[in-house]
N, C-alpha and C positions, 0 to 999 in steps of 0.2 A: 330669640336665642338661634332661630336658624339665620335670620339676617346676619348676624355676629359672625357665625362660622362662616357663611358664605363671604362675608368681607374680608375675611382674612386670609381664607384660599385665594381671594382675588389680588389681595395685597402682595402675598408671595411669590403670586405667579407674575406679578409686573414688577416685582424687583428682580427675577428673574431673565427679564425680557432684555434683549442686547438688539441694539439696532444693526448690528453688523449680519443679522440672518438676511439682511439687503443688500449686503456684498456681493459686488459683481463685478467682473471685468470685460469689457465691450471690444476694443481694439487697442493694438499695439502700435504706433508709430515713431520715427519714419522705418521704413524696412530697411534703408542704407544708413549707416553713421559713421561720422568722422571723429577723430581725436578732436575733445573738446566741444562735442556736439550733447543733446540731451534726448534720453530716451523718454517717452512720454505714453503713460498709461491711462488709458480712458475708462470710464465705468462710472459707478455712483455706489454710494455707502461709505466711501472711505473716512474715517473716523478722524476730525481735526485733532492736531494736537500728538498723534501718537505714532510711534516710528513702525514702519512697514517692516515685514519681513519677506523680502523678495528674493525668489529663487530660480535660477535658469538653468533647467536640464534640458538632455537632448544628446542628439548629435554635431560635432564639431567638425567642420572640414576646412581643411588649408593647403594652398598650393604644395605639390611634391611631396605630402606626408599623407600618413595613414590614418582614415575617419577614426575617431575617437569619441568617447562620452564624456561629457561636460556635467559636472553638478556643484555650479558656482552660486554664492549669495553675493548679491548687488546691493548696494546702498542709495536707497532713495527718499524722498521727501514727499509728504502729503501737501499739495500745494490748494485744494479745495475737494469739497466732497466728491467731484468726479473728474480729479487729475491728479497722478502722482509723477514726479520727475525725476530721472536718473541721470544723474551728469556721468558721460563717459569721458574719465580721463586717459591719459597716457598710459598710466599704469596699468588699468584695467584692458587696454588693446596688448600691451606687452604679454601679460600674464596669459591671453590668450593664444600667443603666439604669433602675433602681427596680422597681417590680412586674413580673416576668418570668416567663415558662413556657420551659422549656429541654426539648426534645425529641430524644434521640440515644441515646448511648452514652458510659459513664464508663471510661477506660483506668486502671488500675492496674500499674505495673510496678516492676521493682527490677534493680539491676546486678547482673548475674551473678558468680560467685565468679571467673571467670576474667578477669573486668574487660574482657572483649571483646565482650559482646553484653548485651541486655536482656530478660528473660524479663519478659511480663505478659499478663494476664486483662482481659476486657472484658465487660460487661454492660449490655442496654438500660437507659434511665432516662428517667423524665419526672417532671421536678422544678419545682415551683413556687416561686418565692423572693418573700416577700411582706415587704416595707419595713416600718420602724416609721412612726408616726402623721407624724414632721416629714420623714422622707425622701417619705413620699406626698406630701406637700402642695408639696413643692419638685419633685418631679417632674410635678405637675398643674400648676404653676404655669409651667414651663418649656413643656408642651404647649398651654397656652393662650397663649403667646407666639407659639408658632410658627405655629399654625393659628385663624383668625378666627371658624369656625363648623364645628367638627367634626360629623360624624355622630356621633349619640346613638339611645339607643332611644326617644325621641320621633319620631325620623326615621321609623323604621319602625311608629309607631302604637303603643308600647308604654310604660308606666309600671312602673317595678322597683322594688322595695321598697327602702330605705336602711338597712335591719336587715342587720349583718353577723354572721354565726353563727362564722365562722372555718373553715368547712366550704367544699367547692365547691357552686355553685350559686346563684341570685339569682333569688326569686319574683317571678311576675309580678303586680303588683297589679291592672291595669286593661289592657283593650284598646280603642282604637279602632275603633269598627264601620267604618269607613270606610277604616282602614289596611292596610298591607302585611300586618302581621300575622294579623288577623281574616282576610282571605283565605286563609290557610293553615291556619286551624282553632286558632290560639292561643286562650287564654281563661283567666281569672283562675285563680289557683292552679297554673298549669305553673312548672316551674322550667326555668329557662336553664343549661346548665353549661358550656357553650364555645362561643367565636367566633371563627373565622379561626385555627384552632389553640390559641389560650389557653384556659386554666380562668377560670372566672367566681368572683370570691370576693366582689365588692361592684359596685353598679351603675356605680362609677366606672370599672370594667373594661372596660365596654359602649362600647369605642371602635373601631369597624372599620378593617381595614386600609385607608388612604387611597390604597394604590397600587392595589386592585383595584377592579374594575367592579361583584362582588357580594361578598358574605360567607357562610361557611357557617356557619350557628346549631345548635348541640345543645340538644335540648329533651328532657326530661324529663316525664312527668306520673305521678301516682298511679294503678297499676292496670293500667299498661301496661309491657311487657318491654323492656328496654333503652332504648337513646336514640335519638331520631329525629333525622334530619339534613336541614335545611331551607337552601336556597338564597335568598338575599334580595337583589337588585339592588340597587344604592346609587341614590338617588333624585337624588342630584347627578349622577349620569353616566347618568341615564336620558333618551331622547330623545324628546318628546313628539312623537306620531304626527298628522298632520292629518287629523281626521275626513273631511273631503272626500276626500282621496287614499287613504284606507282604503277608504271605500264603492265608491269609482270601480274600485279593484284588485278588490274582490269581484264587483263587476258582471263586471269583464273574465274573472275565475275563474269565473263562471257562464257566459259565453259560451265560455270555451275548454273546459269540462267538455261542454256540449252538442255541440259542434262536433268534440270530441276524437276521435281514433281508439280510446280506450280504451273507446268506448260498444261497439267491436265484441268486447270482451272480455266485456260482459256476457252471461249466460245468458238465452235466450228463455224457459225455465220456470223455477219455483224449485224447490229440491232437494226429491226424493221421499223425505228419510229417515225412518224409522220413528221412531214414539213411544220405543220401548224404545232406541233407539240414542241418542233425544236425552234421555232420562232418564239413562242409562248416562253419556254424555259430561258432563252437567249435574253427576252427583255426582262424579265425576272431577274436574272443575274446583274445585267448592267444598271438596274435599278439597286439592287441591293448591292453591288459592289461599289457605287455612288455615295449610298449612304454610309458605308463602311469608312468612306475613303474622307468624306466631307464632315461627319458629324463625330466630333470626341467622344460622346458619350455612348458611343456604340462601339467604341474600340476598345472593347473590354471582353471576356469570352464570356462572363456570368451573363452579359445582355443577351448573346447571340444563344447561350444554351435555353435561357428563358423561350426565347423565338423559336429553336427548333422545337422545344417541348411542346410550344402550342401550335406549330403548323402538322405537328406528327399528330396530336388531339384531333385536330379538324380532319386530317387524313382517315384518322380510325374510324370517327364517327360516320363522315360520307359514305366509306366502301366497306367499314363492319370487317376491316381487315387486320389480323395483329402484326403486320409486316412493321406496321408505323412505330410500335412501342419498342420492337428488337432493334429495329433500326435507331431510334431514338439512343437506345441504351448502347449501342457500339460508337455511335458519333461521340457520346459524353464522355465514355473511357479513351477514345482517341485523344480527345480535347484534352482530359486529365493526362495523360501521359504527357502532352507537351508542354501541359503547364508545369507538370514535375520536373521537367528537364529544364526549362527555362528559368524555374523559381518564380513566376510572376505569371498573374493573370491577364496583365496589358497586352494586346494585340500588338500595339507599336513596339513594345519592348519585344515581344516574341519575335516580331520582323527582324528587328535590329541585331538580336542574335543569329540570323541565317545569313549575314552580310559577311564580306563583300563576294565571296563567289558561290558558285552554284552548288560546290560541295559542302558549303555551309548549310544549305538546305536540311530541315529534318527529315525529309526523305530519305537522304543520303548520311547524315550528320552520326546518327548512332543506332544502333539494333534495336533499341527500345524503340524510338520514334517509327525505323521501318517497319516493325510488327504493329505498330499502332496503325501506319498509313493503310495497311493490309486490310485490318478490321474495318478502318473507314471507308477502305473502298467498296466492303460488303456493305456496308450501313448505307452508302451513297446507292448502289446497284439494287438493293433490295427494294427500292422505291421509285428510283428514277426512272425506272421504265413504263410506269402505270401512265395512261393517257390523259386522267383528268387533270383539274386545275391546283388541288390541294397537293397531288403528288408533286406538280412542277414546282409548286411554292415550296414544298419542303426540301425538295433535290436542289433548287437553286441556292437557298439558304447554306445549306450543308455544303455544298460545293464553292461556295466562296469563303466560307469560313475555314474550308479544307485546304483552299487554294493559300488562303493567310498563313496557315498554321504549318503546312507541310512543303509548300513551294515559293517559300520566301516572300510571297505578300506583292508588294511594289514598292518601288525604288523611291528615293527621295527626288523628285522632280513636280513637274508640271501636273495639277490635279488631272488633266484629259490623257496626258500618258500614262499616270497611276492607274486608272480605271480601266483605259484601254488594255495594259498588261495584266491587270487582275482578273478582267473578263477573260482573256485569252488563255490564261492558267485555269480558270474555272471550266472553261470548255475543254481543255485538255485532261482536267480531271474528271468531267462527265463521261468523256469518249472513253478513257481508262475503267472508268465502273462498269459502264456498259459492255467492253472486253472481256469482262472476267465474269465468272460465274463459280461461287464457292458455298459450301454449306455452312449453316450457322455455327455447327462445330469447329469446323476449320478456322472460322472468323473468332469464335471464342477462345480457342487457345492463343492465336496470333494476339487478341487483346489481351488475355492474361499474362502473356510472355512482355510485351511492351510495359504494362504497367509495372510486373516484377523488377524488369532490368530498370526502370526509371525510378523503382524504391532503393533498388540495389546502389543507384548512384549517388545516394546521398552518403552511403558508406565508402564505397570505392570509386577511383576514377574511371569511367567507362572509357574514356579515351586512350588509357595506357593499356587497357585491357584489350580492346580492339583497334589497335594504332592504325591500320589502314583499310578500316572499315568502309570509308567513303568509296575510296577507288574500286573496292570489292563489290559494295552496293551499285556503284554506277553502271559496271559490266553485267551486272545481272539484271538490271533495269533493263538496259541497251538490248539486250537479248530476248527479252520477254516483250519490249514493245516490238520489236521487230518482227517476232513469231505472230503477235497481235494483229499488225497491220498490214503484212504483206501476205496477199493469198496464200500464195503456194505453200509457204511456211505454216501458215494458220490452219490447212486442211490437214495438215499431219495429224493434228489432235484430233482430229474427229474421230477415226477409228477408235483409238483409245476411250474416247468419252462414251462412245456408241457402245464398244464391248463390254462395259463396266456393268449395267445392269442385266447382259447376259449370263458374265460370270457369277452374280449373286445370285440368279435364278439356279443356274444348275448346282451351286453349292448347296441349295435350300430347296430341293425337291417337293 
């Protein structure tokens, strides 16, 4: 009797078995497809004789148009247990709006044997749909009828090659010396491979998204690894600043910097660091800057936060000093503030948001990042003056990250020049940290103000609230730098710093 019951259970389980449990999508090719081509889905477990349900969803990018969402069903046919083919007809290209790049996922599903559920598998996909010449001309005519003067490559000071090779990338033929592209280091021979999420195959594709105030441009250069991301503000949406107003705000910043209570944080004497500690710190900064520039996996703030946490732990274990933990906390808060302002954790995109001018550096760009920079200086100075190796390792890593976050990082250029510039900014940041002395309470207030203003930026436009903040910050920073570096001016702060303890003692007998 038990054997009969066991056999019935086994048969019922086998009747519910469906080979669709083995359904899996492995890859989708080709990455670019023209009218009349075939999109192939490779995998295993595709049932022969059944009609697949294919869903393409994600973001769609088209030249000169706003990015939007796509949720389209595609018709395909199962050719074998490992291949599904989707014919790409002219109607599909026209439904997508002509030339388009889709970035999302492709989902393949089948109705299960019990007819009550669907079994599916999905895979990430990025496909460039390339129309034929006639469809491309119709799409170009429709865009010209919608916009009288769209932005193009010439708006940014570029001339692109008219040659179409059928592969991703458009070569830069010439660069206007006074244009935006030249200010960011582009030169003839560079290749533009992407614009606002869309891959470029011809100069006709270089039409920025008109709904955005700036464009993200991906540039490749022979001899350099990876692709460099640049952020270009649209000239049509840029507000020209009155030079008289900018000059007045710079003067006001100079006055505020001279009378600011921040002068009380300046050290009366320069740092007495030994030559050996400077050489060790410089060597570590050079190594870390080269790693940041040459290793794409390290161009993420999360990786550097993990590294800083490890170095801070080593410093704390070797010295039994809690300054490493507090310094790491302030460094993380400063990094988080910049990430909130840039809306990204990618260091390359953060650097792209700080170009092309110095006024776009996050040190000057926003009051939120300015306060975060002050807290970051405290984090760097709290450990950087220690003579041991663990302190030098931590301060070198924090200084390299701070130079990328607040001082514009490195421009698009040769690797040696980029490393040299980043190391120079790192050295300047270390000198500034050792010239400033502030308490943890002051640093905590600045860190809190920075994060608070950065979160406020999600609700209101900080640029409209502080329209001339960059000029004001430049004046204040220049004054503080002069008072910190010039000995006669720096000595004026010494009696004030020395008088503070005596005043507190007189108030508390």
